[in-house]
C-alpha positions in Angstrom: 2.4 -38.8 38.0 0.5 -36.0 39.9 3.0 -33.4 38.8 2.5 -34.5 35.2 -1.3 -34.2 35.5 -0.8 -30.8 37.1 1.3 -29.5 34.3 -1.2 -30.9 31.8 -4.1 -28.7 33.1 -2.1 -25.7 34.2 -2.0 -22.4 32.3 1.2 -22.0 30.3 3.6 -19.5 31.8 3.5 -16.1 30.1 6.7 -15.2 28.1 8.1 -11.9 29.3 9.2 -9.3 26.7 12.9 -9.2 25.8 15.0 -7.0 28.1 15.4 -3.4 26.9 12.3 -3.5 24.7 9.1 -1.5 25.0 6.1 -3.5 23.7 3.0 -2.2 21.9 0.3 -4.5 20.6 -0.3 -4.4 16.8 -3.6 -2.7 16.2 -6.6 -4.5 14.6 -5.9 -2.3 11.5 -2.3 -3.6 11.3 -3.6 -7.2 11.6 -6.3 -6.9 9.0 -4.2 -5.1 6.3 -2.5 -7.9 4.4 -0.5 -8.8 7.5 1.4 -11.7 5.8 2.7 -9.4 3.0 6.2 -8.0 2.8 6.3 -4.9 0.8 9.3 -3.2 -0.8 8.8 0.4 -1.9 11.3 0.6 -4.7 12.4 4.0 -5.7 14.5 4.9 -8.8 16.4 8.2 -8.2 18.1 10.0 -11.1 21.4 10.5 -9.3 24.3 8.6 -7.8 23.7 8.7 -4.0 26.1 8.2 -1.1 25.0 5.0 0.8 27.0 6.0 3.9 25.2 9.4 4.0 21.8 7.6 3.6 22.5 5.2 6.4 23.9 7.7 8.8 21.0 10.1 8.4 18.2 7.5 8.6 19.8 5.9 11.7 19.9 9.3 13.5 16.3 10.1 12.4 14.9 6.8 13.6 16.7 7.0 17.0 15.6 10.6 17.7 12.2 10.9 15.9 10.8 7.5 14.8 11.9 4.8 17.2 8.9 2.7 16.2 10.4 2.4 12.7 13.4 0.8 14.4 11.4 -1.8 16.2 10.8 -5.5 15.7 7.6 -7.4 15.2 7.0 -10.5 17.4 4.3 -13.0 18.2 4.3 -13.4 22.0 1.7 -15.0 24.3 -0.7 -15.3 21.3 -0.5 -11.6 20.4 1.3 -9.8 17.6 3.3 -6.8 18.9 5.9 -4.3 18.1 9.0 -4.4 20.3 10.8 -1.1 20.3 14.4 -1.0 21.7 15.0 1.5 24.5 18.4 2.1 22.9 20.0 1.2 19.6 23.6 0.0 19.1 25.5 -2.2 16.7 23.8 -5.3 18.0 20.4 -3.7 17.8 20.5 -1.5 14.8 17.5 0.8 13.9 17.5 -0.6 10.3 19.6 -3.1 8.2 21.4 -1.6 5.3 22.9 -3.5 2.3 24.7 -1.8 -0.6 25.8 -2.8 -4.1 28.0 -0.4 -6.0 28.2 -0.6 -9.8 30.9 1.7 -11.3 29.0 2.1 -14.6 25.8 3.5 -16.0 22.6 1.4 -15.5 21.6 1.3 -19.2 24.0 -1.4 -20.4 24.5 -5.2 -20.4 20.8 -5.9 -21.2 19.4 -4.8 -17.9 15.6 -4.5 -17.6 14.3 -1.3 -19.1 12.8 1.3 -16.8 9.9 2.8 -18.7 10.7 6.4 -17.8 11.7 7.3 -21.3 8.2 6.7 -22.6 6.5 9.7 -24.2 3.2 10.4 -25.9 -0.1 12.1 -25.2 -2.1 8.8 -24.8 -2.2 6.3 -21.9 -0.2 3.2 -22.4 0.4 -0.2 -20.8 3.7 -2.1 -20.5 4.8 -5.2 -18.7 6.4 -4.6 -15.3 10.2 -4.8 -15.5 11.8 -7.2 -13.1 13.9 -4.8 -10.9 13.8 -7.0 -7.7 17.5 -7.7 -7.9 18.3 -4.0 -7.5 15.7 -3.4 -4.7 16.2 -6.3 -2.3 19.4 -8.0 -1.1 19.7 -11.8 -1.0 19.4 -11.6 2.8 16.3 -9.5 2.8 13.3 -11.1 4.6 10.6 -12.2 2.2 7.8 -13.2 4.6 6.3 -12.2 7.9 7.8 -15.4 9.4 11.2 -14.1 8.4 10.5 -10.9 10.3 9.3 -12.7 13.4 12.8 -14.2 14.0 14.6 -12.7 17.0 16.1 -9.2 16.6 15.2 -8.7 12.9 14.6 -4.9 12.3 11.3 -3.8 10.7 13.2 -1.8 8.0 15.7 -3.3 5.5 17.2 -0.7 3.1 18.9 -1.9 0.0 20.9 0.6 -2.1 22.1 -0.2 -5.6 24.3 2.6 -6.9 25.0 3.3 -10.6 26.8 6.3 -12.1 23.5 7.7 -13.5 20.9 6.6 -10.9 20.3 4.9 -7.6 17.8 2.1 -6.7 16.5 2.5 -3.2 14.5 -0.4 -1.8 12.7 0.1 1.5 11.4 -3.2 2.7 9.1 -3.8 5.7 6.4 -6.1 6.7 2.9 -4.7 5.8 1.9 -5.4 9.4 4.0 -2.5 10.4 3.8 0.1 7.6 1.3 1.3 5.0 2.3 3.3 2.0 1.5 6.7 3.6 3.5 5.7 6.7 6.4 4.9 4.5 6.0 8.2 2.7 6.0 10.0 6.1 9.3 8.4 7.1 10.9 9.0 3.7 9.8 12.7 3.7 11.4 13.2 7.1 14.5 11.4 5.8 14.9 13.6 2.8 14.4 16.7 4.9 17.2 15.6 7.2 19.4 14.8 4.2 18.8 18.3 2.9 20.1 19.8 6.1 16.9 20.4 8.2 17.6 20.3 11.9 16.3 16.9 13.0 14.9 18.5 16.2 12.5 20.6 14.0 11.1 17.5 12.3 7.9 16.2 13.8 8.3 12.5 14.8 6.2 9.7 16.2 6.2 8.8 19.9 6.9 5.3 21.0 3.6 4.7 22.7 1.1 6.1 20.2 -2.0 3.8 19.9 -4.7 5.8 18.1 -7.0 2.8 17.5 -7.0 1.6 21.1 -10.2 3.6 21.9 -12.1 1.5 19.3 -11.5 -1.7 21.3 -14.6 -2.4 23.4 -14.2 -3.2 27.1 -14.6 -6.9 27.8 -18.2 -8.1 28.7 -19.7 -4.7 28.0 -22.9 -4.7 26.0 -24.6 -7.5 24.2 -25.0 -6.0 20.8 -22.2 -6.8 18.4 -21.4 -4.3 15.6 -22.0 -5.5 12.1 -19.2 -6.6 9.7 -17.4 -3.6 8.2 -19.3 -2.1 5.3 -18.9 -3.6 1.8 -17.4 -6.9 3.2 -19.2 -10.2 3.8 -18.9 -12.7 6.7 -20.1 -16.0 5.3 -21.0 -19.4 6.7 -18.9 -22.5 5.6 -21.0 -23.3 2.5 -21.0 -19.8 1.1 -17.2 -19.6 1.8 -16.7 -22.8 -0.2 -19.0 -21.4 -3.0 -17.0 -18.2 -3.2 -13.6 -20.0 -3.2 -14.6 -22.6 -5.8 -15.9 -19.9 -8.1 -12.8 -17.8 -7.6 -10.5 -20.8 -8.4 -12.5 -21.6 -11.5 -11.8 -18.1 -12.8 -8.1 -18.6 -12.1 -8.1 -22.0 -13.8 -9.7 -20.4 -16.9 -6.9 -17.7 -17.0 -4.1 -19.1 -14.8 -1.2 -16.8 -15.3 -1.4 -13.5 -13.4 0.5 -10.7 -15.0 1.4 -7.3 -13.5 1.6 -4.3 -15.8 2.4 -0.6 -15.4 -0.1 1.9 -16.8 1.2 5.4 -17.8 -1.5 8.1 -17.8 -0.5 11.6 -19.0 -2.0 14.3 -16.8 -3.0 16.3 -19.8 -5.2 13.4 -21.1 -6.8 13.1 -17.6 -7.4 16.9 -17.4 -9.1 16.9 -20.7 -11.4 14.0 -19.8 -12.2 15.6 -16.4 -12.9 19.0 -18.0 -15.4 17.5 -20.5 -17.2 15.8 -17.6 -17.3 19.0 -15.5 -18.6 21.0 -18.6 -21.4 18.4 -19.0 -22.4 18.6 -15.3 -22.4 22.4 -15.5 -24.6 22.3 -18.6 -27.0 20.1 -16.7 -27.2 22.6 -13.9 -25.6 20.1 -11.5 -23.5 21.2 -8.6 -21.7 17.9 -8.4 -18.1 17.4 -9.2 -15.6 14.7 -9.9 -11.9 14.6 -8.9 -9.0 13.5 -11.1 -8.8 10.2 -9.0 -12.4 9.5 -9.8 -11.9 10.1 -13.5 -8.7 8.0 -13.5 -10.4 5.0 -11.9 -13.6 5.3 -14.0 -11.6 5.5 -17.2 -9.4 2.5 -16.2 -12.3 0.2 -15.2 -14.2 1.1 -18.4 -11.1 0.3 -20.4 -10.5 -3.1 -18.8 -14.1 -4.3 -18.7 -15.4 -3.0 -22.1 -14.3 -6.2 -23.9 -16.8 -8.2 -21.9 -20.1 -9.2 -23.5 -23.0 -6.7 -23.1 -25.1 -9.5 -21.7 -22.5 -10.1 -18.9 -24.2 -8.9 -15.7 -21.6 -10.3 -13.2 -21.5 -7.8 -10.3 -18.3 -5.9 -9.8 -17.6 -4.9 -6.2 -15.1 -2.0 -6.1 -13.2 -1.2 -2.9 -11.3 2.0 -2.7 -8.6 2.1 -0.1 -8.8 5.3 2.0 -6.6 6.8 4.7 -8.4 7.5 8.0 -5.7 9.7 9.5 -7.5 12.8 8.3 -11.0 11.8 9.4 -12.5 13.2 12.6 -12.9 9.8 14.3 -10.3 9.8 17.0 -10.4 11.2 20.6 -12.7 14.2 20.9 -13.8 13.7 17.2 -10.4 15.0 16.1 -8.1 14.1 13.3 -4.9 12.2 13.9 -2.7 15.2 14.6 0.8 13.5 14.7 2.7 11.4 12.2 1.8 7.7 12.2 3.8 5.2 10.2 1.7 2.1 11.0 -1.4 1.1 9.1 -4.3 3.5 9.1 -6.4 2.6 6.1 -9.9 1.2 5.5 -11.9 0.7 2.3 -14.8 2.6 0.7 -17.3 0.2 -1.0 -18.8 1.6 -4.2 -22.3 0.2 -4.8 -21.7 -2.9 -7.0 -22.2 -2.5 -10.8 -22.8 -5.2 -13.4 -19.9 -5.7 -15.8 -22.2 -4.5 -18.7 -22.4 -1.0 -17.0 -18.8 -0.4 -17.6 -19.4 -0.9 -21.3 -22.6 1.2 -21.5 -22.1 4.0 -19.0 -19.9 7.0 -19.8 -16.7 7.8 -17.9 -18.5 10.7 -16.3 -21.4 8.6 -15.0 -19.0 6.0 -13.6 -16.8 8.7 -12.0 -19.9 10.3 -10.4 -20.7 6.9 -8.8 -17.3 6.8 -7.2 -17.4 10.4 -6.1 -20.8 9.9 -4.5 -19.6 6.8 -2.6 -16.5 8.8 -1.3 -18.6 11.8 -0.3 -21.1 9.6 1.6 -18.2 7.8 3.4 -16.5 11.0 4.4 -19.7 12.5 5.6 -20.4 9.6 7.9 -17.7 9.5 10.7 -20.1 7.4 12.8 -20.1 4.8 10.1 -16.2 4.8 10.0 -16.1 4.4 13.8 -18.6 1.5 13.5 -16.4 -0.2 10.9 -13.4 0.2 13.2 -15.3 -0.9 16.3 -16.2 -4.1 14.5 -12.6 -4.6 13.4 -11.4 -4.1 16.9 -14.0 -6.4 18.5 -12.9 -9.8 19.7 -10.8 -11.5 17.1 -12.4 -9.8 14.0 -9.0 -8.5 12.9 -8.0 -12.1 12.1 -11.4 -13.1 10.7 -11.5 -13.9 7.0 -14.1 -11.7 5.3 -14.9 -11.6 1.6 -15.0 -8.6 -0.8 -18.1 -9.8 -2.5 -20.7 -12.5 -2.6 -20.2 -15.8 -4.4 -20.3 -15.3 -8.2 -19.3 -11.7 -8.0 -15.9 -10.2 -9.0 -14.1 -7.6 -7.0 -11.4 -5.0 -7.4 -9.4 -3.4 -4.6 -7.8 -0.1 -5.7 -5.4 1.9 -3.7 -3.5 5.2 -4.2 -0.1 6.3 -3.1 -0.5 9.8 -4.4 -0.7 11.3 -0.9 2.6 9.7 -0.1 4.1 12.1 -2.7 7.0 9.8 -3.6 7.5 11.8 -6.8 8.3 14.9 -4.8 11.0 13.4 -2.6 14.3 15.3 -2.9 17.5 13.2 -2.3 19.9 15.9 -3.3 21.4 15.9 0.2 22.7 12.4 -0.4 24.1 13.0 -3.9 27.6 11.6 -4.2 28.5 13.7 -7.3 27.2 14.6 -10.7 27.9 11.2 -12.2 26.4 10.8 -15.6 23.3 12.8 -14.8 22.7 15.5 -17.4 19.4 16.9 -15.9 20.0 19.9 -13.7 18.1 20.2 -10.4 17.3 18.0 -7.6 18.0 14.3 -7.3 14.4 13.1 -7.6 12.4 9.9 -7.7 11.6 9.2 -11.4 10.0 5.8 -10.9 8.4 3.7 -8.2 8.5 -0.1 -8.4 6.9 -2.1 -5.6 8.0 -5.6 -4.9 5.7 -7.9 -2.8 6.2 -11.3 -1.3 4.5 -13.6 1.1 4.7 -17.2 2.3 1.0 -17.6 1.5 -0.7 -17.4 -1.9 -1.8 -13.8 -2.5 -3.8 -13.5 -5.8 -3.9 -9.8 -6.8 -5.7 -10.1 -10.1 -8.3 -7.4 -10.8 -6.6 -5.0 -8.3 -3.9 -2.4 -8.3 -3.5 1.3 -7.7 -1.7 4.5 -8.2 2.1 4.4 -7.4 3.3 8.0 -8.1 2.9 11.1 -10.1 5.2 13.8 -11.4 4.5 16.9 -13.4 3.5 15.1 -16.5 2.2 11.6 -15.7 0.5 9.3 -13.2 1.8 5.7 -12.9 -0.4 2.8 -11.9 0.3 -0.9 -11.5 -2.5 -3.4 -12.2 -2.8 -7.2 -12.0 -4.9 -9.2 -14.4 -4.8 -12.6 -16.0 -2.7 -13.0 -19.1 -5.7 -13.8 -21.3 -7.6 -10.9 -19.9 -4.7 -8.5 -20.8 -4.7 -10.0 -24.3 -8.5 -9.3 -24.7 -8.0 -5.7 -23.6 -5.1 -5.3 -26.1 -7.1 -6.7 -29.0 -10.0 -4.3 -28.3 -7.6 -1.4 -29.0 -8.8 1.2 -26.6 -5.3 1.6 -25.0 -1.8 1.4 -26.4 0.4 -1.5 -25.4 4.0 -0.4 -25.4 
């Protein structure tokens, strides 16, 4: 009886790490960035690639330069962590590869149409094709829980090969990779495929923890940092109010639909040039970037069908990469490659819905540019946001993107990942049916997301890729909302 009482009140024994693994705790940024999400970065490449060459090269690259990419994610002793093998072998592979070989061209048998053949000078919207079957295998993990099983690699690569193109699905839990981290690994991979000496490719050390310095020492200081800017930490009643109002909007428009948006660069250039000419004529030294103009044009397009008396506040959050901000040790930038999460959000001062109908694209773009300039000029504020995130259990705290009754939009951009510039020519299996001369390049990016928990995306989206002619976005909205936008006639629906 006494032994039973003793075990009841004793501290549970700590679980040791698996043998042969080096452990690194997940950072607060990893834990706060859609940690339950599994993301497949789906690339469509205009050539028939050699799967064996792809697997051999990536395996060598991970083992020699990016061992963290070959790790596992685990929940041990109440903490999420990465477990990185000291050595890789057949039983502990750096990544899991699956391959499907189709000895035919893709465009047959009624397969989903990839919208790469679209042309025209005006932006257009089209429903997202269902390409998941070509980007994930049946055995691919679909949730964070799947990745937490023993010895499941962080990376699952699925290759579907046709005579005229290749689908390449790169699947990982979002707790381990952000889009720019994936882009860093893919860029190194294509360099190795093209014949670059792997020793000349800058990699990522096993023990890199750039956000560790933002974690306050225990029991030091009594002043707690405020919640990260633009987000809200509510009490129970306000949380309930927010959730009920959000659910009512979903009930009114229950079907969430994802669409791709094609924006010709020539169109975007002309709009930006008009804005810059107007600013110059006003004697202003301010400027707007193409990303500001793109987002201002898009939000004006999708909110203009709302009533001019609708003053619902819109809280816009722009995802930003902090790798290039002087916030790390000695106020320096992050000088080495980093594949894990390194993003925060810039909060644009909220606007009523009616402003997107009444204000010009130029005025809206300036609002976004000013918010970005102010954020970038305030490294102390960025450090404060990170310090809050890294304090106590704030990384796991539920915070809200706006107050009850407001609407919100989280917009990201993968442009800096440069997926459209990746050159897979070093893995080309042969000319196949490709008529275009030149490199085996990415012609389309199609993300696939999944989670064991409901993840409403409506109102949000971002830039996926760009090439010489167009920028591609994906956006999530309710089906009825899309129909109202279509009926207003300000953008072509293909």
